[in-house]
C-alpha positions in Angstrom: -45.9 108.4 13.4 -45.3 111.1 10.8 -48.2 112.8 9.1 -47.9 115.1 6.0 -49.2 118.6 6.6 -49.7 119.5 2.9 -48.0 119.4 -0.4 -45.0 121.7 -0.7 -46.1 122.8 -4.2 -48.9 122.5 -6.7 -52.6 122.0 -5.9 -53.5 122.0 -2.2 -50.4 124.0 -1.3 -50.9 126.0 1.9 -49.4 129.3 3.0 -46.9 129.4 5.8 -49.4 130.5 8.4 -51.9 127.8 7.2 -49.2 125.1 7.4 -48.3 126.2 10.9 -52.0 126.1 12.0 -52.4 122.6 10.5 -49.2 121.4 12.2 -50.5 122.6 15.5 -53.8 120.8 14.9 -52.0 117.6 14.1 -49.9 117.9 17.3 -53.0 118.6 19.4 -54.9 115.7 17.9 -52.0 113.3 18.7 -51.9 114.4 22.3 -48.2 115.1 22.2 -48.7 118.6 23.7 -50.6 117.4 26.8 -49.4 117.5 30.4 -49.9 113.8 30.7 -47.7 113.1 27.7 -45.0 115.4 29.1 -45.1 113.6 32.4 -45.1 110.2 30.8 -42.4 110.6 28.3 -40.3 113.7 29.0 -40.1 113.7 32.8 -39.7 110.0 33.1 -36.7 110.0 30.8 -34.2 111.5 33.3 -31.4 109.5 31.8 -28.8 107.6 33.8 -29.2 106.7 37.5 -26.5 107.1 40.1 -26.0 103.3 40.2 -25.6 103.1 36.4 -23.1 105.9 36.3 -21.2 104.5 39.3 -20.7 101.2 37.5 -19.4 103.1 34.4 -17.1 105.3 36.6 -15.7 102.4 38.6 -15.0 100.4 35.5 -13.1 103.4 34.0 -11.1 103.7 37.2 -10.2 100.0 37.1 -9.0 100.1 33.5 -7.3 103.5 33.2 -3.8 103.4 32.0 -2.6 106.8 33.2 -2.1 107.1 36.9 -3.7 103.8 37.7 -5.6 103.5 40.9 -4.4 101.1 43.6 -6.4 97.9 44.0 -7.0 98.7 47.7 -8.4 102.1 46.8 -10.7 100.5 44.2 -11.9 98.0 46.8 -12.7 100.9 49.3 -14.6 102.8 46.6 -16.5 99.8 45.5 -17.4 99.0 49.2 -18.6 102.6 49.8 -20.7 102.4 46.6 -22.2 99.0 47.6 -22.7 99.7 51.3 -23.7 103.4 51.4 -24.2 105.2 48.2 -26.1 102.7 46.0 -28.6 101.6 48.8 -29.4 105.3 49.5 -29.2 107.1 46.2 -28.5 104.4 43.6 -31.8 104.5 41.9 -32.1 108.3 41.7 -31.5 110.0 38.4 -28.2 111.9 38.3 -30.0 115.2 37.5 -32.0 114.9 40.7 -29.1 114.5 43.1 -28.5 118.0 44.5 -26.8 119.4 47.6 -29.6 118.5 50.0 -29.4 114.8 48.9 -25.7 114.8 49.4 -25.9 116.4 52.8 -28.4 113.7 53.8 -26.2 110.9 52.6 -23.3 112.5 54.4 -25.3 112.6 57.7 -26.4 109.0 57.2 -22.7 107.9 56.7 -21.6 109.8 59.8 -24.4 108.3 61.8 -23.2 104.9 60.6 -19.7 105.5 61.9 -17.9 106.7 58.7 -15.8 109.7 59.7 -17.2 113.0 60.8 -18.6 116.1 59.0 -15.4 117.9 59.8 -13.2 115.2 58.3 -12.9 115.9 54.5 -11.8 112.3 53.9 -14.8 110.8 55.7 -12.5 108.4 57.5 -11.6 107.8 61.1 -8.4 106.3 62.4 -8.7 103.1 64.4 -6.8 102.2 67.5 -3.8 101.0 65.6 -3.8 104.1 63.3 -5.3 102.3 60.3 -8.0 104.0 58.4 -11.5 102.8 59.2 -13.5 103.4 56.1 -16.4 102.0 54.2 -15.5 98.4 54.6 
């Protein structure tokens, strides 16, 4: 809700310092400068989650015209998202996913049989030489 501080001219006009003081009083009376308000509105509004961004990204990869991605690659990516990433970090806001979180998910994936920490592709080779990935 907007509240008028004072007229900008004529009777009742306040000086700049008086307008600033009155503006601060209005903000304080509304509670908009409290820690509770900050935690409720500002901190809770982290933006997009990993899951939401993954959907957007995967959709862009499926429909890009330049250097299209192979259907098998898309299937592998989607499987990794569905089986590993989204269950572990899908509901986290993107701005809270830092190095420690990624190390943790990497360790979880290795423990689940997806590659090794030394393998940059996070894939192992099966007995017949085929890649064993997220599927």
